[in-house]
BANUTI-867897 format. One record per residue (C-alpha): chain; residue in three letters; x, z, y. Coordinates in Angstrom, 3 decimals, padded with zeros to 6 digits. Each point is the difference from the previous one (the first is absolute). Layout:
BEGIN
@mol->A; type->ALA; x->X; z->Z; y->Y
...
% end
This chain:
BEGIN
@mol->A; type->MET; x->-075.345; z->-018.002; y->-018.406
@mol->A; type->PRO; x->001.146; z->000.930; y->003.879
@mol->A; type->LYS; x->004.473; z->-000.543; y->-000.274
@mol->A; type->ASN; x->001.143; z->003.753; y->000.207
@mol->A; type->PRO; x->001.476; z->-000.167; y->003.449
@mol->A; type->GLU; x->003.690; z->000.002; y->001.039
@mol->A; type->PRO; x->001.656; z->003.616; y->001.202
@mol->A; type->PRO; x->001.131; z->000.167; y->002.860
@mol->A; type->LYS; x->003.601; z->-000.658; y->000.095
@mol->A; type->LYS; x->002.541; z->002.182; y->001.661
@mol->A; type->PRO; x->002.654; z->-001.296; y->002.707
@mol->A; type->ALA; x->003.304; z->-000.450; y->-000.916
@mol->A; type->SER; x->001.503; z->003.086; y->000.344
@mol->A; type->LYS; x->003.367; z->-000.111; y->001.712
@mol->A; type->SER; x->003.012; z->001.539; y->-000.677
@mol->A; type->ILE; x->001.390; z->001.679; y->001.364
@mol->A; type->SER; x->004.083; z->-000.968; y->-000.354
@mol->A; type->LYS; x->002.990; z->002.660; y->000.541
@mol->A; type->PRO; x->003.022; z->-001.041; y->001.646
@mol->A; type->ILE; x->002.756; z->-001.060; y->-002.128
@mol->A; type->GLU; x->003.264; z->002.505; y->000.093
@mol->A; type->LYS; x->002.712; z->-001.518; y->000.051
@mol->A; type->SER; x->002.808; z->001.997; y->-001.943
@mol->A; type->ILE; x->003.354; z->000.848; y->001.016
@mol->A; type->SER; x->002.647; z->-000.315; y->-002.448
@mol->A; type->THR; x->003.534; z->000.738; y->000.634
@mol->A; type->PRO; x->003.012; z->-001.907; y->-001.078
@mol->A; type->VAL; x->001.631; z->000.229; y->-003.442
@mol->A; type->ARG; x->003.017; z->000.495; y->-000.253
@mol->A; type->ASN; x->001.994; z->-001.845; y->-003.685
@mol->A; type->THR; x->001.965; z->003.445; y->-000.148
@mol->A; type->ALA; x->-000.892; z->003.409; y->-000.887
@mol->A; type->ILE; x->003.612; z->001.581; y->001.452
@mol->A; type->PRO; x->-001.241; z->000.651; y->003.659
@mol->A; type->LYS; x->001.737; z->-000.917; y->003.037
@mol->A; type->VAL; x->002.396; z->001.892; y->001.406
@mol->A; type->THR; x->001.735; z->-000.506; y->003.704
@mol->A; type->ALA; x->003.605; z->002.478; y->000.325
@mol->A; type->PRO; x->000.252; z->001.837; y->003.164
@mol->A; type->ALA; x->001.164; z->-001.333; y->003.092
@mol->A; type->ALA; x->002.485; z->003.000; y->-000.459
@mol->A; type->VAL; x->000.961; z->-000.669; y->-003.202
@mol->A; type->THR; x->000.631; z->-003.290; y->000.281
@mol->A; type->ALA; x->002.237; z->-000.038; y->003.895
@mol->A; type->PRO; x->002.135; z->002.950; y->-000.905
@mol->A; type->LYS; x->000.729; z->001.805; y->003.328
@mol->A; type->LYS; x->003.405; z->-000.358; y->001.574
@mol->A; type->ILE; x->001.999; z->003.166; y->000.964
@mol->A; type->THR; x->003.180; z->-000.561; y->002.129
@mol->A; type->ARG; x->002.566; z->002.279; y->-000.912
@mol->A; type->GLU; x->-000.147; z->001.814; y->004.086
@mol->A; type->GLN; x->-003.616; z->000.658; y->-001.628
@mol->A; type->ILE; x->001.123; z->002.080; y->-001.917
@mol->A; type->ALA; x->002.562; z->001.568; y->001.207
@mol->A; type->VAL; x->-001.860; z->000.727; y->002.991
@mol->A; type->ARG; x->-001.870; z->001.694; y->-002.636
@mol->A; type->ALA; x->002.206; z->001.734; y->-001.933
@mol->A; type->TYR; x->001.090; z->001.780; y->003.264
@mol->A; type->GLU; x->-003.706; z->000.781; y->001.121
@mol->A; type->ILE; x->000.406; z->001.566; y->-003.285
@mol->A; type->PHE; x->002.960; z->001.811; y->-000.610
@mol->A; type->ALA; x->-000.919; z->001.039; y->004.413
@mol->A; type->SER; x->-003.049; z->001.630; y->-001.256
@mol->A; type->GLY; x->001.978; z->002.322; y->-002.308
@mol->A; type->THR; x->-001.887; z->-001.158; y->-003.504
@mol->A; type->GLY; x->002.241; z->-001.855; y->-000.813
@mol->A; type->GLY; x->002.547; z->000.044; y->-002.654
@mol->A; type->SER; x->003.261; z->-002.009; y->-000.094
@mol->A; type->GLU; x->000.435; z->-003.274; y->001.840
@mol->A; type->ALA; x->-000.324; z->-001.710; y->-003.520
@mol->A; type->ASP; x->-003.442; z->001.964; y->000.142
@mol->A; type->ASN; x->-000.975; z->-000.765; y->003.415
@mol->A; type->TRP; x->000.670; z->-004.324; y->-000.837
@mol->A; type->PHE; x->-001.415; z->000.646; y->-003.520
@mol->A; type->ARG; x->-002.895; z->001.576; y->002.089
@mol->A; type->ALA; x->-000.431; z->-002.527; y->002.904
@mol->A; type->GLU; x->-000.350; z->-002.912; y->-002.467
@mol->A; type->ARG; x->-002.440; z->001.025; y->-002.187
@mol->A; type->GLU; x->-001.669; z->001.635; y->003.376
@mol->A; type->LEU; x->000.170; z->-004.117; y->001.523
@mol->A; type->ARG; x->-000.999; z->-001.976; y->-002.775
@mol->A; type->GLY; x->-002.935; z->001.754; y->-001.129
@mol->A; type->PRO; x->-001.523; z->000.994; y->-003.382
% end
């Protein structure tokens, strides 16, 4: 009896490999509280001289929109020192 011929072998299929994607991760902090940096204006108060306040107080007086000497002085301080 003749032997059954073996079916032809399929050539080994070549698998197409996908490029490995590297995952990018962010560093993990050990605290739940976010880091807050203080703005420079808060940490270093402005250096305002008496002369600067006096000049601004005079400008307020000369504009005609001022009040008393003390009011003009305090307004000048507020304007020069800012919020």
